[in-house]
C-alpha positions, -999 to 999 in steps of 0.1 A, spaced: 1 0 -1 14 35 -14 2 68 5 12 100 -12 23 130 11 35 165 0 65 174 7 77 140 28 96 114 11 110 84 20 106 59 53 93 91 77 56 89 59 52 51 68 63 55 100 39 85 104 12 62 93 21 27 113 21 55 144 -11 72 135 -29 37 135 -12 23 166 -27 58 184 -61 54 167 -62 10 180 -47 22 217 -74 50 223 -105 22 209 -86 -5 231 -93 13 261 -125 30 253 -140 -9 243 -119 -19 281 -135 7 296 -166 13 281 -187 -6 307 -177 13 341 -178 44 320 -221 40 308 -247 42 339 -223 54 367 -230 69 398 -208 91 420 -202 79 452 -216 114 473 -252 110 454 -281 88 466 -278 54 461 -240 54 456 -212 35 467 -222 1 456 -214 -15 425 -189 -29 402 -162 1 413 -157 24 441 -182 47 442 -203 28 411 -237 15 407 -244 -2 378 -282 0 358 -297 -33 356 -330 -46 334 -356 -63 355 -391 -78 351 -417 -67 368 -455 -84 362 -480 -60 356 -508 -84 347 -523 -116 344 -559 -115 336 -590 -145 329 -622 -133 309 -644 -144 281 -651 -122 255 -684 -129 226 -676 -127 193 -682 -93 174 -676 -80 214 -644 -62 240 -627 -65 267 -614 -37 284 -582 -46 315 -572 -21 333 -537 -21 342 -511 0 358 -477 11 351 -461 28 379 -423 30 370 -405 55 354 -377 41 341 -398 16 319 -385 4 285 -406 -22 277 -442 -38 282 -447 -71 270 -480 -80 267 -494 -116 257 -530 -125 249 -534 -166 247 -570 -188 241 -574 -223 230 -601 -224 202 -631 -247 218 -639 -260 179 -606 -253 160 -618 -230 133 -594 -202 141 -614 -178 166 -596 -144 155 -590 -118 188 -573 -83 185 -551 -68 218 -550 -28 216 -535 -9 244 -540 25 251 -516 50 274 -543 82 292 -563 74 263 -539 70 231 -536 42 216 -499 29 219 -499 -6 201 -523 -34 190 -522 -65 173 -540 -99 158 -540 -136 155 -557 -165 150 -529 -188 165 -544 -186 200 -515 -161 206 -507 -129 201 -476 -109 215 -475 -73 216 -443 -52 225 -447 -14 237 -408 3 237 -404 32 258 -436 38 272 -445 62 302 -457 54 332 -497 61 343 -527 41 335 -531 19 306 -564 0 295 -556 -32 273 -587 -41 251 -596 -77 241 -619 -81 214 -630 -114 197 -628 -105 161 -649 -137 146 -655 -166 165 -660 -197 136 -677 -232 137 -703 -249 162 -693 -262 193 -730 -290 192 -747 -307 164 -775 -281 159 -765 -251 138 -782 -229 175 -750 -243 192 -725 -212 176 -691 -209 190 -700 -171 206 -665 -166 217 -637 -177 238 -616 -178 273 -586 -157 273 -556 -152 296 -536 -117 292 -505 -112 308 -480 -81 309 -448 -73 324 -422 -44 321 -389 -43 322 -374 -17 339 -345 -4 342 -331 -8 378 -298 6 398 -274 -19 411 
């Protein structure tokens, strides 16, 4: 590889290039090795400081918290609202899962929609018996999950009047939040 510099000739320019690359590599290695201690640290004189990986430092870890474990039943074309609260300001994700078992095997379709203080923050639907919904960096506050049975096809008996009217379901929600340790 040949690098041309105006006014510089001979081995000096190659030595300068090697030296520049070496200095850059040392800096990158220093930052990479020290990176865990430079991010998410708290000095010893702050409240709660003093415990952690180094003198006077704490680290931020992620912790899962249960928010909701609700069972219900919703008929075709109907919705059920389930309120819940997110009490922490340090939540990075809310993870909800709606599950059900179709009682006649005709792929009932459910929708899960979440509102935060009246604002739509996410929705998903499916026919497989499992609808996950993950909401990134939600604010703390009051939420409402709405479970809607969009369709419940099929019969539960031999009579045409024995229609599948809906399904039992379970809704679980967890929060992933940052905690100082």
